[in-house]
C-alpha positions in Angstrom: -17.0 152.0 -71.0 -15.6 153.9 -68.1 -17.9 152.8 -65.2 -20.1 149.8 -64.8 -22.3 148.8 -61.9 -23.8 145.3 -62.0 -26.6 144.5 -59.6 -25.0 146.4 -56.8 -26.4 146.5 -53.3 -25.0 148.2 -50.2 -26.3 147.3 -46.7 -24.5 148.7 -43.7 -23.9 146.7 -40.5 -26.7 148.6 -38.7 -29.1 147.3 -41.4 -29.5 150.5 -43.4 -29.9 149.7 -47.1 -28.2 152.4 -49.1 -28.4 150.8 -52.6 -30.6 148.0 -53.8 -29.7 146.0 -56.9 -28.6 148.9 -59.1 -27.1 148.5 -62.5 -25.5 151.6 -64.2 -23.2 152.3 -67.1 -21.2 155.5 -67.8 -19.4 156.1 -71.0 -16.2 158.1 -71.4 -16.9 161.8 -72.0 -20.3 161.8 -70.3 -21.4 164.6 -68.0 -23.7 163.3 -65.3 -25.7 164.8 -62.5 -26.6 162.4 -59.6 -29.4 163.9 -57.5 -31.5 162.9 -54.6 -32.4 163.6 -51.0 -30.0 163.0 -48.1 -29.8 159.3 -47.4 -30.7 158.3 -51.0 -27.4 156.5 -51.6 -25.5 159.1 -53.5 -22.4 159.2 -51.3 -22.4 155.4 -51.0 -22.3 155.1 -54.8 -19.5 157.6 -55.1 -17.4 156.1 -52.4 -17.6 152.8 -54.2 -16.1 154.4 -57.3 -12.8 155.2 -55.5 -13.1 152.1 -53.2 -13.6 153.8 -49.9 -16.6 151.5 -49.6 -17.3 148.0 -51.1 -20.7 146.7 -52.2 -22.4 144.1 -50.1 -23.4 142.4 -53.4 -22.6 142.9 -57.1 -19.7 144.0 -59.2 -18.3 147.4 -60.0 -15.8 148.1 -62.9 -13.9 151.3 -63.4 -11.8 151.5 -66.6 -12.4 147.8 -67.0 -10.9 147.0 -63.6 -13.0 145.3 -60.9 -13.3 147.4 -57.7 -14.4 144.4 -55.7 -11.5 142.1 -56.7 -8.9 144.8 -56.6 -5.9 144.3 -54.2 -5.5 146.9 -51.5 -2.1 147.9 -52.9 -3.7 148.8 -56.3 -6.2 151.3 -54.7 -3.8 154.3 -54.8 -3.2 153.8 -58.5 -7.0 153.8 -59.1 -7.4 157.0 -57.2 -4.6 158.7 -59.1 -6.8 158.4 -62.1 -9.6 160.3 -60.4 -10.0 164.0 -59.5 -12.2 164.6 -56.5 -13.7 168.0 -55.6 -14.7 167.8 -52.0 -17.7 169.7 -50.6 -15.6 171.2 -47.9 -12.7 171.9 -50.3 -9.9 170.3 -48.1 -7.4 173.0 -49.1 -4.1 173.3 -47.2 -4.4 176.6 -45.4 -0.7 177.1 -45.1 -0.2 176.9 -48.8 -1.0 179.3 -51.6 -3.4 178.5 -54.5 -0.4 177.5 -56.7 1.2 175.5 -53.9 -2.1 173.6 -53.2 -2.2 172.5 -56.8 1.5 171.7 -57.0 1.3 169.6 -53.9 -1.4 167.4 -55.4 0.9 166.8 -58.4 4.0 166.1 -56.2 2.4 163.3 -54.2 1.7 161.3 -57.4 5.3 161.8 -58.6 5.0 164.6 -61.2 8.3 166.2 -62.1 9.1 169.9 -61.4 8.9 170.6 -65.1 5.4 169.1 -65.3 4.2 171.0 -62.3 5.6 174.3 -63.6 3.7 173.9 -66.8 0.5 172.4 -65.5 -0.3 174.7 -62.5 -0.8 177.9 -64.5 -2.9 175.9 -67.0 -5.4 174.7 -64.5 -5.5 178.1 -62.7 -6.4 179.7 -66.0 -9.0 177.0 -66.7 -10.9 177.9 -63.5 -10.5 181.7 -63.9 -8.3 182.4 -61.0 -5.5 184.3 -62.7 -4.0 186.8 -60.3 -4.8 184.6 -57.3 -1.8 182.3 -57.6 -0.1 183.6 -54.4 -3.3 184.0 -52.4 -3.9 181.7 -49.4 -7.3 179.9 -48.9 -8.3 182.3 -46.1 -8.0 185.2 -48.5 -10.5 183.6 -51.0 -14.2 183.5 -51.2 -16.0 180.2 -50.8 -16.6 180.0 -54.6 -12.9 180.8 -55.3 -11.8 178.1 -52.8 -14.0 175.6 -54.6 -12.4 176.5 -57.9 -9.0 175.9 -56.4 -10.4 172.4 -55.5 -11.4 171.9 -59.1 -8.1 173.0 -60.4 -6.3 170.7 -58.0 -8.6 167.8 -59.1 -7.8 168.5 -62.8 -4.1 168.9 -62.4 -3.2 165.2 -62.9 -5.3 164.7 -66.0 -7.8 162.4 -64.4 -10.0 159.9 -66.3 -12.9 161.0 -64.1 -13.8 164.1 -62.1 -16.1 163.6 -59.2 -17.6 166.7 -57.7 -19.5 166.5 -54.4 -22.3 169.1 -54.4 -20.5 171.6 -56.6 -23.3 174.2 -56.5 -20.8 177.0 -55.8 -19.1 176.8 -59.2 -22.2 177.7 -61.2 -21.9 181.4 -60.4 -19.2 181.4 -63.0 -19.3 180.0 -66.5 -16.3 177.7 -67.1 -14.7 177.3 -70.5 -15.4 174.3 -72.7 -12.1 172.7 -71.7 -13.3 172.4 -68.1 -16.7 171.2 -69.1 -15.1 168.4 -71.0 -13.2 167.3 -67.9 -16.2 166.9 -65.7 -17.7 163.4 -65.3 -19.9 163.0 -62.3 -21.5 165.8 -60.2 -23.5 165.2 -57.1 -26.2 167.8 -56.1 -29.2 168.1 -53.8 -30.7 171.1 -55.5 -31.0 170.5 -59.3 -32.3 174.0 -60.0 -28.8 175.2 -59.2 -27.2 172.8 -61.6 -28.5 173.7 -65.1 -26.3 176.5 -66.5 -26.1 176.8 -70.3 -24.3 173.7 -71.5 -22.0 173.5 -74.5 -23.4 171.3 -77.3 -22.3 168.1 -78.9 -21.6 166.1 -75.8 -23.7 163.8 -73.7 -25.6 164.8 -70.5 -27.7 162.6 -68.2 -29.6 163.1 -65.1 -29.6 160.2 -62.6 -32.1 160.5 -59.7 -31.4 158.7 -56.5 -34.5 157.6 -54.6 -33.4 155.5 -51.6 -32.7 152.6 -51.8 -32.9 152.6 -55.6 -31.2 154.5 -58.3 -33.7 155.5 -61.0 -33.8 157.5 -64.2 -30.9 155.9 -65.8 
């Protein structure tokens, strides 16, 4: 089991209840869509996965490790096992496509040899061959998002979390990339159902504040 939520609730200091007694299990290799309106608790749930937020009540396990009991010093190691595709990309504008990806590998201690081998691999996976030396400002929004995906995949994460990745569906990714996705957040489900490769699990989880349903 990769992710387990046990009776998790999240109540913010202002009294807003984001999550109410949810239990959820995610197996390795699953591809999951988490959908719901703004304020339904999607972002709160995702932030708990990489311990940016902690639950008010309940337990969360990622790769058999308790998020709640985890020491602060162990959080960077947890996050190194996650690839996160941000909605606003968060690319370094002064660095090229290849340099953005390489930088993400350098900060976790990858060797020069590993970086030289892996960067072209992930660029090819997201279909950006020929754009290696382009800067973010020279790319379209969809291309910038693909750089974000390549960067998130570079360190072979256990889990890939994509925050509203609707822009990527204008292009059909190869099976290798599909198999790397784990959790996607979206507000508009009609944009998130491209043809799926067979023989692997898919689930839709609907978020209706303050409950998570459809699991």
